[in-house]
C-alpha beads as a LAMMPS data file, in Angstrom:
LAMMPS data file: protein, C-alpha beads

102 atoms
101 bonds

1 atom types
1 bond types

-500.0 500.0 xlo xhi
-500.0 500.0 ylo yhi
-500.0 500.0 zlo zhi

Masses

1 110.0

Atoms # bond

1 1 1 -379.961 136.423 337.547
2 1 1 -378.388 139.344 339.697
3 1 1 -379.602 143.058 339.032
4 1 1 -377.067 145.700 340.998
5 1 1 -377.230 149.195 341.367
6 1 1 -374.805 152.145 342.205
7 1 1 -375.560 155.491 342.258
8 1 1 -372.412 158.089 342.062
9 1 1 -371.755 160.224 344.926
10 1 1 -372.900 163.380 343.134
11 1 1 -376.305 161.664 342.233
12 1 1 -375.982 162.187 338.289
13 1 1 -375.040 158.474 337.458
14 1 1 -376.894 155.468 338.180
15 1 1 -375.447 152.384 337.197
16 1 1 -377.247 149.119 336.851
17 1 1 -375.304 145.875 336.701
18 1 1 -377.024 142.767 334.937
19 1 1 -375.057 139.483 336.071
20 1 1 -375.615 136.284 334.065
21 1 1 -378.561 136.420 331.736
22 1 1 -381.116 139.147 331.032
23 1 1 -384.482 137.947 330.966
24 1 1 -388.259 138.379 331.737
25 1 1 -387.734 136.914 335.126
26 1 1 -385.719 139.947 336.310
27 1 1 -388.306 142.310 335.321
28 1 1 -389.550 143.380 338.754
29 1 1 -386.058 143.564 340.031
30 1 1 -384.970 145.671 337.028
31 1 1 -387.806 147.999 337.091
32 1 1 -387.324 148.608 340.772
33 1 1 -383.503 149.263 340.162
34 1 1 -384.432 152.698 338.362
35 1 1 -388.087 153.455 338.924
36 1 1 -387.935 155.549 342.055
37 1 1 -385.137 157.707 340.461
38 1 1 -386.582 161.253 339.862
39 1 1 -383.298 163.302 339.232
40 1 1 -383.437 165.706 336.206
41 1 1 -380.312 164.889 333.811
42 1 1 -379.518 161.620 335.472
43 1 1 -377.423 159.376 333.237
44 1 1 -378.446 155.777 333.603
45 1 1 -375.545 153.272 332.571
46 1 1 -376.547 149.738 331.826
47 1 1 -373.918 147.430 332.525
48 1 1 -374.223 144.323 330.334
49 1 1 -370.609 143.261 330.749
50 1 1 -371.463 140.155 333.016
51 1 1 -374.666 139.061 331.025
52 1 1 -374.006 136.161 328.726
53 1 1 -377.230 136.038 327.268
54 1 1 -380.742 138.423 327.053
55 1 1 -383.999 137.431 325.403
56 1 1 -386.369 139.606 323.893
57 1 1 -388.439 140.791 326.947
58 1 1 -384.885 142.389 327.990
59 1 1 -385.199 144.503 324.911
60 1 1 -388.169 145.810 325.991
61 1 1 -387.060 146.579 329.821
62 1 1 -384.219 148.506 327.868
63 1 1 -386.639 150.420 326.101
64 1 1 -388.781 151.327 329.378
65 1 1 -385.576 152.562 331.028
66 1 1 -384.942 154.561 327.928
67 1 1 -388.321 156.055 328.213
68 1 1 -387.629 156.630 331.945
69 1 1 -384.461 158.494 331.268
70 1 1 -385.947 160.384 328.329
71 1 1 -388.778 161.572 331.009
72 1 1 -386.126 162.923 333.331
73 1 1 -384.222 164.687 330.385
74 1 1 -381.691 162.041 331.156
75 1 1 -379.399 159.748 329.035
76 1 1 -379.288 155.778 328.704
77 1 1 -375.790 154.271 327.850
78 1 1 -375.645 150.501 327.502
79 1 1 -371.791 149.801 328.772
80 1 1 -369.470 146.723 327.728
81 1 1 -372.137 144.203 326.260
82 1 1 -370.829 140.677 325.840
83 1 1 -370.152 139.410 322.091
84 1 1 -373.415 137.451 322.370
85 1 1 -375.556 140.720 323.792
86 1 1 -373.967 142.964 321.459
87 1 1 -375.284 140.954 318.694
88 1 1 -378.768 140.660 319.584
89 1 1 -378.624 144.703 320.384
90 1 1 -377.108 145.377 317.064
91 1 1 -379.829 143.244 315.262
92 1 1 -382.384 145.227 317.015
93 1 1 -380.923 148.270 315.961
94 1 1 -380.731 149.760 319.360
95 1 1 -377.440 151.623 318.376
96 1 1 -379.939 154.255 316.643
97 1 1 -381.624 154.605 319.810
98 1 1 -378.825 154.921 322.396
99 1 1 -375.323 154.997 323.148
100 1 1 -373.650 151.504 323.344
101 1 1 -370.234 151.759 324.515
102 1 1 -367.970 148.463 323.844

Bonds

1 1 1 2
2 1 2 3
3 1 3 4
4 1 4 5
5 1 5 6
6 1 6 7
7 1 7 8
8 1 8 9
9 1 9 10
10 1 10 11
11 1 11 12
12 1 12 13
13 1 13 14
14 1 14 15
15 1 15 16
16 1 16 17
17 1 17 18
18 1 18 19
19 1 19 20
20 1 20 21
21 1 21 22
22 1 22 23
23 1 23 24
24 1 24 25
25 1 25 26
26 1 26 27
27 1 27 28
28 1 28 29
29 1 29 30
30 1 30 31
31 1 31 32
32 1 32 33
33 1 33 34
34 1 34 35
35 1 35 36
36 1 36 37
37 1 37 38
38 1 38 39
39 1 39 40
40 1 40 41
41 1 41 42
42 1 42 43
43 1 43 44
44 1 44 45
45 1 45 46
46 1 46 47
47 1 47 48
48 1 48 49
49 1 49 50
50 1 50 51
51 1 51 52
52 1 52 53
53 1 53 54
54 1 54 55
55 1 55 56
56 1 56 57
57 1 57 58
58 1 58 59
59 1 59 60
60 1 60 61
61 1 61 62
62 1 62 63
63 1 63 64
64 1 64 65
65 1 65 66
66 1 66 67
67 1 67 68
68 1 68 69
69 1 69 70
70 1 70 71
71 1 71 72
72 1 72 73
73 1 73 74
74 1 74 75
75 1 75 76
76 1 76 77
77 1 77 78
78 1 78 79
79 1 79 80
80 1 80 81
81 1 81 82
82 1 82 83
83 1 83 84
84 1 84 85
85 1 85 86
86 1 86 87
87 1 87 88
88 1 88 89
89 1 89 90
90 1 90 91
91 1 91 92
92 1 92 93
93 1 93 94
94 1 94 95
95 1 95 96
96 1 96 97
97 1 97 98
98 1 98 99
99 1 99 100
100 1 100 101
101 1 101 102
């Protein structure tokens, strides 16, 4: 249950990496990863390549990040979700709301 962040040198891309599982117990860590970012036009990349599982609360947390990105005229990209996570995102039709890069 780890949330890691990395901001690019030019401050235009914030990458948030979720390791293991993405679930409600990470809500506070996940929120802290992006809530202080107020850079107009920033791109948020949510790297789910190391997340083997996510629950329904994670879907809500992603939507909160999407709202934050929209407020900043930014963009949210979900990057490399595992097969299990990709299926959950597909069922929730998140591909209609944001870019999902396999």
